[in-house]
C-alpha positions as CSV (number, residue, x, y, z in Angstrom):
1,X,-52.7,77.5,-2.1
2,X,-51.9,78.3,-5.7
3,X,-54.8,78.2,-8.2
4,X,-52.7,75.7,-10.2
5,X,-52.1,73.5,-7.1
6,X,-55.6,72.6,-5.9
7,X,-56.4,69.1,-4.6
8,X,-58.2,68.3,-7.9
9,X,-55.2,69.3,-9.9
10,X,-52.9,67.3,-7.7
11,X,-55.0,64.3,-8.6
12,X,-54.7,65.2,-12.2
13,X,-51.0,65.2,-11.9
14,X,-51.0,61.8,-10.2
15,X,-53.2,60.4,-13.0
16,X,-50.9,61.8,-15.7
17,X,-47.8,60.5,-13.9
18,X,-49.3,57.0,-13.6
19,X,-50.2,57.1,-17.3
20,X,-46.7,58.1,-18.3
21,X,-45.1,55.4,-16.1
22,X,-47.3,52.6,-17.3
23,X,-48.1,53.5,-20.9
24,X,-45.2,55.7,-22.1
25,X,-41.9,55.0,-20.5
26,X,-41.5,51.3,-21.6
27,X,-42.1,52.3,-25.2
28,X,-41.0,55.9,-25.8
29,X,-37.6,55.0,-27.3
30,X,-39.2,52.6,-29.7
31,X,-41.7,55.3,-30.8
32,X,-38.8,57.7,-31.3
33,X,-37.2,55.3,-33.7
34,X,-40.4,54.4,-35.4
35,X,-41.2,58.1,-36.0
36,X,-44.7,58.1,-34.5
37,X,-46.8,57.0,-31.5
38,X,-49.4,54.2,-31.9
39,X,-53.1,55.1,-32.4
40,X,-53.9,52.9,-29.5
41,X,-52.2,55.4,-27.2
42,X,-54.9,57.9,-28.1
43,X,-57.6,55.5,-27.1
44,X,-55.9,54.7,-23.8
45,X,-55.5,58.4,-22.9
46,X,-59.1,59.0,-23.8
47,X,-60.4,56.3,-21.5
48,X,-58.4,57.9,-18.6
49,X,-60.0,61.3,-19.4
50,X,-56.6,62.9,-20.3
51,X,-57.3,63.3,-24.0
52,X,-60.4,65.4,-23.3
53,X,-59.0,67.8,-20.7
54,X,-59.8,71.3,-21.6
55,X,-62.8,70.5,-23.7
56,X,-66.4,70.7,-22.4
57,X,-68.3,67.5,-21.5
58,X,-71.0,68.7,-23.9
59,X,-68.8,67.9,-26.9
60,X,-67.3,64.7,-25.5
61,X,-64.5,66.2,-23.5
62,X,-63.5,65.8,-19.8
63,X,-64.1,69.3,-18.8
64,X,-61.5,71.6,-17.2
65,X,-59.8,74.6,-18.6
66,X,-56.5,76.0,-19.9
67,X,-54.9,75.5,-16.5
68,X,-55.8,71.8,-16.4
69,X,-54.3,71.4,-19.8
70,X,-51.1,73.0,-18.6
71,X,-51.0,70.6,-15.6
72,X,-51.3,67.6,-17.9
73,X,-48.6,68.9,-20.3
74,X,-46.2,69.8,-17.5
75,X,-46.6,66.5,-15.6
76,X,-46.3,64.4,-18.8
77,X,-42.8,65.9,-19.4
78,X,-41.7,65.9,-15.8
79,X,-42.6,62.3,-15.5
80,X,-40.2,61.3,-18.2
81,X,-42.2,62.0,-21.4
82,X,-41.2,64.6,-23.9
83,X,-42.5,67.7,-25.8
84,X,-42.4,65.5,-28.9
85,X,-44.9,63.1,-27.2
86,X,-47.1,66.1,-26.3
87,X,-47.1,67.2,-29.9
88,X,-48.0,63.7,-31.1
89,X,-50.7,62.8,-28.6
90,X,-52.3,66.2,-28.1
91,X,-52.4,67.5,-31.7
92,X,-56.2,67.8,-31.3
93,X,-55.5,70.7,-29.0
94,X,-54.8,72.8,-32.0
95,X,-57.1,70.9,-34.5
96,X,-60.4,71.0,-32.6
97,X,-60.8,74.3,-30.7
98,X,-61.9,76.2,-33.8
99,X,-64.6,73.6,-34.5
100,X,-65.9,73.8,-30.9
101,X,-65.8,77.6,-30.9
102,X,-67.8,77.8,-34.1
103,X,-70.4,75.5,-32.7
104,X,-70.5,77.9,-29.7
105,X,-71.5,80.6,-32.1
106,X,-74.8,78.9,-32.7
107,X,-75.4,78.3,-28.9
108,X,-74.3,81.8,-27.9
109,X,-70.8,81.0,-26.8
110,X,-68.5,83.9,-26.1
111,X,-66.1,83.2,-28.9
112,X,-68.9,82.7,-31.3
113,X,-70.3,86.1,-30.3
114,X,-67.0,87.7,-31.2
115,X,-67.0,85.9,-34.5
116,X,-70.4,87.5,-35.3
117,X,-72.7,84.8,-33.8
118,X,-73.4,83.4,-37.3
119,X,-74.9,80.0,-37.5
120,X,-73.0,78.0,-40.1
121,X,-72.7,74.4,-41.2
122,X,-69.9,74.0,-38.6
123,X,-72.3,73.1,-35.8
124,X,-73.5,69.8,-34.4
125,X,-72.6,68.0,-37.6
126,X,-68.9,68.7,-37.2
127,X,-69.0,68.0,-33.5
128,X,-70.5,64.6,-34.1
129,X,-68.3,63.7,-37.0
130,X,-64.9,65.0,-35.8
131,X,-64.8,66.3,-32.3
132,X,-66.4,63.5,-30.3
133,X,-64.6,60.7,-32.1
134,X,-61.2,62.5,-31.7
135,X,-61.7,63.1,-28.0
136,X,-62.7,59.4,-27.7
137,X,-59.4,58.5,-29.2
138,X,-60.8,56.8,-32.4
139,X,-59.8,59.6,-34.8
140,X,-56.8,61.9,-35.1
141,X,-56.9,65.5,-36.3
142,X,-54.2,67.9,-37.4
143,X,-54.0,71.6,-38.1
144,X,-52.7,72.9,-41.4
145,X,-51.8,76.6,-41.6
146,X,-48.1,76.9,-42.5
147,X,-47.2,76.9,-46.2
148,X,-43.8,76.3,-47.9
149,X,-43.2,80.0,-48.7
150,X,-45.3,81.5,-45.9
151,X,-43.7,80.8,-42.5
152,X,-45.3,82.9,-39.8
153,X,-47.2,85.1,-42.3
154,X,-50.7,83.7,-41.7
155,X,-52.4,86.5,-43.6
156,X,-50.3,85.6,-46.7
157,X,-51.8,82.1,-47.0
158,X,-52.0,81.1,-50.7
159,X,-54.0,77.9,-50.6
160,X,-57.3,78.8,-52.2
161,X,-60.9,77.6,-51.9
162,X,-63.2,78.4,-54.7
163,X,-67.0,78.0,-54.1
164,X,-68.6,75.6,-56.5
165,X,-72.2,75.0,-55.5
166,X,-72.3,72.9,-52.3
167,X,-68.5,72.4,-52.3
168,X,-65.3,74.4,-52.1
169,X,-62.5,73.4,-54.6
170,X,-59.2,73.6,-52.7
171,X,-55.8,74.0,-54.3
172,X,-52.4,74.6,-52.6
173,X,-50.0,73.0,-50.2
174,X,-49.0,73.0,-46.5
175,X,-45.9,71.9,-44.8
176,X,-44.5,71.1,-41.3
177,X,-47.9,69.6,-40.4
178,X,-47.7,67.8,-37.0
179,X,-49.5,64.4,-37.1
180,X,-50.1,65.0,-40.8
181,X,-49.4,61.3,-41.6
182,X,-51.6,59.8,-39.0
183,X,-54.4,62.3,-39.1
184,X,-57.8,61.3,-40.3
185,X,-58.8,64.9,-41.0
186,X,-57.0,68.2,-41.2
187,X,-58.4,71.6,-40.1
188,X,-57.1,73.7,-42.9
189,X,-56.7,77.4,-43.4
190,X,-57.6,78.5,-47.0
191,X,-58.0,81.8,-48.8
192,X,-61.5,82.4,-50.1
193,X,-60.3,85.4,-52.1
194,X,-57.2,85.9,-54.2
195,X,-54.0,84.3,-52.8
196,X,-52.5,86.4,-50.0
197,X,-55.5,88.6,-49.5
198,X,-55.9,87.6,-45.9
199,X,-59.5,86.6,-46.4
200,X,-59.2,83.2,-44.7
201,X,-61.7,80.4,-44.0
202,X,-61.2,77.2,-42.1
203,X,-62.3,73.9,-43.6
204,X,-62.2,70.3,-42.3
205,X,-60.7,68.2,-45.0
206,X,-60.8,64.4,-44.8
207,X,-57.8,62.2,-45.6
208,X,-58.6,60.2,-48.6
209,X,-60.4,63.0,-50.4
210,X,-59.6,62.8,-54.2
211,X,-56.7,65.2,-54.9
212,X,-55.6,65.4,-51.2
213,X,-52.1,63.9,-51.0
214,X,-50.0,63.4,-47.9
215,X,-46.4,63.8,-48.9
216,X,-43.1,62.4,-47.6
217,X,-42.5,62.0,-43.9
218,X,-40.3,64.9,-42.9
219,X,-37.2,63.9,-40.9
220,X,-36.4,66.3,-38.1
221,X,-33.7,67.3,-35.6
222,X,-36.1,66.5,-32.7
223,X,-39.7,65.5,-31.9
224,X,-38.9,62.1,-33.5
225,X,-42.0,60.4,-32.1
226,X,-44.2,63.1,-33.7
227,X,-44.8,62.5,-37.4
228,X,-44.6,65.6,-39.6
229,X,-45.9,65.9,-43.2
230,X,-46.3,67.9,-46.3
231,X,-49.8,68.1,-47.7
232,X,-50.9,68.8,-51.3
233,X,-54.4,69.8,-52.5
234,X,-55.2,69.6,-56.2
235,X,-58.9,70.3,-57.0
236,X,-60.0,68.8,-53.7
237,X,-63.8,69.1,-53.4
238,X,-64.8,69.9,-49.8
239,X,-68.4,70.1,-48.8
240,X,-69.6,73.5,-47.6
241,X,-70.8,71.6,-44.5
242,X,-67.2,71.2,-43.6
243,X,-66.6,74.9,-43.2
244,X,-65.8,76.0,-39.7
245,X,-67.8,79.1,-38.8
246,X,-68.7,81.8,-41.3
247,X,-66.7,82.4,-44.4
248,X,-63.7,84.8,-44.0
249,X,-63.6,84.5,-40.2
250,X,-60.7,82.1,-40.3
251,X,-57.9,84.7,-39.6
252,X,-59.6,85.9,-36.4
253,X,-60.3,82.4,-35.2
254,X,-56.6,81.4,-35.8
255,X,-55.4,84.5,-33.9
256,X,-57.8,83.9,-31.0
257,X,-56.5,80.4,-30.4
258,X,-52.8,81.3,-30.7
259,X,-52.7,82.2,-26.9
260,X,-53.5,78.7,-25.8
261,X,-51.0,77.2,-28.3
262,X,-48.2,79.5,-27.3
263,X,-48.9,78.9,-23.6
264,X,-48.7,75.1,-24.3
265,X,-45.3,75.6,-26.0
266,X,-44.2,77.8,-23.0
267,X,-45.3,75.0,-20.7
268,X,-43.4,72.4,-22.7
269,X,-40.3,74.6,-22.4
270,X,-40.3,75.2,-18.7
271,X,-41.3,71.6,-18.0
272,X,-38.4,70.4,-20.1
273,X,-36.1,72.7,-18.2
274,X,-37.4,71.4,-14.9
275,X,-37.0,67.8,-16.0
276,X,-33.4,68.4,-17.2
277,X,-32.6,70.0,-13.8
278,X,-33.8,66.9,-12.1
279,X,-31.8,64.6,-14.4
280,X,-28.7,66.8,-13.9
281,X,-29.0,66.8,-10.1
282,X,-29.4,63.0,-10.1
283,X,-26.4,62.6,-12.4
284,X,-24.2,64.9,-10.5
285,X,-25.0,63.2,-7.2
286,X,-24.2,59.8,-8.5
287,X,-21.3,60.6,-10.9
288,X,-17.8,60.6,-9.4
289,X,-14.7,62.2,-10.8
290,X,-11.3,62.2,-9.2
291,X,-12.8,60.4,-6.2
292,X,-15.6,62.9,-5.5
293,X,-19.2,63.3,-6.6
294,X,-19.7,66.0,-9.2
295,X,-22.2,67.7,-6.9
296,X,-19.5,68.2,-4.2
297,X,-17.8,70.8,-6.4
298,X,-18.9,74.4,-5.9
299,X,-18.9,75.2,-9.6
300,X,-21.3,72.4,-10.3
301,X,-23.6,73.2,-7.4
302,X,-23.8,76.8,-8.5
303,X,-24.6,75.9,-12.1
304,X,-27.4,73.6,-10.9
305,X,-28.7,76.4,-8.7
306,X,-28.8,78.8,-11.6
307,X,-30.5,76.2,-13.8
308,X,-33.2,75.5,-11.1
309,X,-33.8,79.2,-10.7
310,X,-34.3,79.8,-14.4
311,X,-36.7,76.9,-14.7
312,X,-38.8,77.9,-11.6
313,X,-38.9,81.6,-12.6
314,X,-40.2,80.7,-16.1
315,X,-42.8,78.3,-14.6
316,X,-44.1,81.0,-12.2
317,X,-44.5,83.6,-15.0
318,X,-46.2,81.2,-17.4
319,X,-48.6,80.2,-14.7
320,X,-49.4,83.9,-13.9
321,X,-50.1,84.7,-17.5
322,X,-52.1,81.5,-18.0
323,X,-54.4,82.4,-15.0
324,X,-55.1,85.8,-16.7
325,X,-55.8,84.1,-20.0
326,X,-58.2,81.6,-18.4
327,X,-59.9,84.6,-16.8
328,X,-60.5,86.1,-20.2
329,X,-58.0,89.0,-20.0
330,X,-56.6,90.2,-23.3
331,X,-52.9,89.6,-22.5
332,X,-51.4,89.1,-26.0
333,X,-48.2,90.9,-25.1
334,X,-47.8,88.9,-21.9
335,X,-48.4,85.6,-23.7
336,X,-45.6,86.4,-26.1
337,X,-43.3,87.3,-23.2
338,X,-44.2,84.1,-21.4
339,X,-43.3,82.0,-24.4
340,X,-40.0,83.8,-24.9
341,X,-39.0,83.7,-21.2
342,X,-39.8,79.9,-21.0
343,X,-38.0,79.1,-24.2
344,X,-34.9,81.1,-23.2
345,X,-34.8,79.3,-19.8
346,X,-35.2,75.9,-21.6
347,X,-32.4,76.6,-24.1
348,X,-30.0,77.5,-21.3
349,X,-30.9,74.7,-19.0
350,X,-30.9,71.8,-21.5
351,X,-27.5,72.9,-22.8
352,X,-26.0,73.0,-19.3
353,X,-27.7,69.7,-18.4
354,X,-26.2,67.9,-21.3
355,X,-22.8,69.5,-20.6
356,X,-22.9,68.2,-17.0
357,X,-23.7,64.7,-18.3
358,X,-20.5,64.7,-20.3
359,X,-20.0,62.1,-23.0
360,X,-23.0,60.1,-21.8
361,X,-25.3,63.1,-22.5
362,X,-24.4,62.9,-26.2
363,X,-25.7,59.3,-26.5
364,X,-29.2,58.3,-27.6
365,X,-29.4,56.3,-24.4
366,X,-29.5,59.5,-22.3
367,X,-32.9,61.1,-21.7
368,X,-31.2,64.5,-21.6
369,X,-30.1,64.0,-25.2
370,X,-33.7,63.7,-26.4
371,X,-34.7,66.9,-24.5
372,X,-31.8,68.7,-26.0
373,X,-33.0,67.9,-29.5
374,X,-36.7,68.4,-28.8
375,X,-36.2,71.8,-27.2
376,X,-35.0,73.5,-30.3
377,X,-38.4,73.7,-32.0
378,X,-40.0,75.5,-29.1
379,X,-38.7,78.8,-30.1
380,X,-40.0,78.3,-33.7
381,X,-43.4,76.7,-33.3
382,X,-46.5,78.8,-32.6
383,X,-44.7,81.9,-33.7
384,X,-40.9,82.3,-33.6
385,X,-39.1,84.1,-30.9
386,X,-38.6,87.0,-33.3
387,X,-42.3,87.2,-34.0
388,X,-43.0,87.2,-30.2
389,X,-40.5,90.1,-29.9
390,X,-42.5,92.0,-32.6
391,X,-45.7,91.5,-30.6
392,X,-43.9,92.6,-27.4
393,X,-42.5,95.7,-29.1
394,X,-46.0,96.7,-30.3
395,X,-47.3,96.1,-26.8
396,X,-45.0,98.7,-25.4
397,X,-45.8,101.2,-28.1
398,X,-43.0,100.7,-30.5
């Protein structure tokens, strides 16, 4: 039995599939056109225990680990959801871990120890005000790192935070922020030295704070049900109590949580590929041309076989790497490879799946059309394919 295929995880799959069938599929197209998912969906997912997967029960989560989170993500997409839905509903998966880890520093958690074990204002107060309500589905959080002129250069962040008594005064801007419009708070990377110095700190900034402006809703190629925003900070006063961990530990915290984010994106990629294989097989069995089902033609059968092989191979490798990450192994290079392998498989499979659907695949009524659009971001988010290749190159001594 595979470690990712235990009886408990089969039950988790069944729970996720039932949630998608009942709560998502009847409404997903409407959410795509509306540009966001309703806040009530967060509360529903929380009641079922799905929203808190991967977070300890001591902070309001449902328990489980990285592998359980992967199971939920995979099954959500394979049941007919989408990577855009994952981005919208599980944004807290990138907004909260830094807060939870900083609280772990006070209680002797392993990540906290690596961050120096410093007790900071980011302890029980932040857990009670932000983590618990978010995992209960009553608040929505976002993560703000990327800046208009920064891209993947995290160390080059120019949004500044100047200490002024019991507050920081924040100035700068962020862009491409997932759930930025719906978020009640934003875990924000700021520079506590001169802009671009790499001396980063994480602050939790409340929506509605004077000087904090949520800009226009960004229109995108895909992920239509996931709202994306630009954020602006002009002399925003943020209490020092909203600092996550010690000052100037933000860069390390961000880097340490990239593995989980990248594996989530890799999971979304191979799961999208698997779903598109299923859709293409179903279509080719039912669709007839010149009096014969498409699937009766050797060319089509072989193409489907190749698509299935790519998707399954990517899934196996991502699972292997995820098991090692969950065990605490430092597999930075392997995580980068897993993301690139899964994204490459997804790109090839969704393209071929749409081609096999013919003209219907180009219509908004076709599920494969949504996956085709959504898949394009997976090689960009969480570190581009090119950045992953740089990490891999460094890992092999180049």
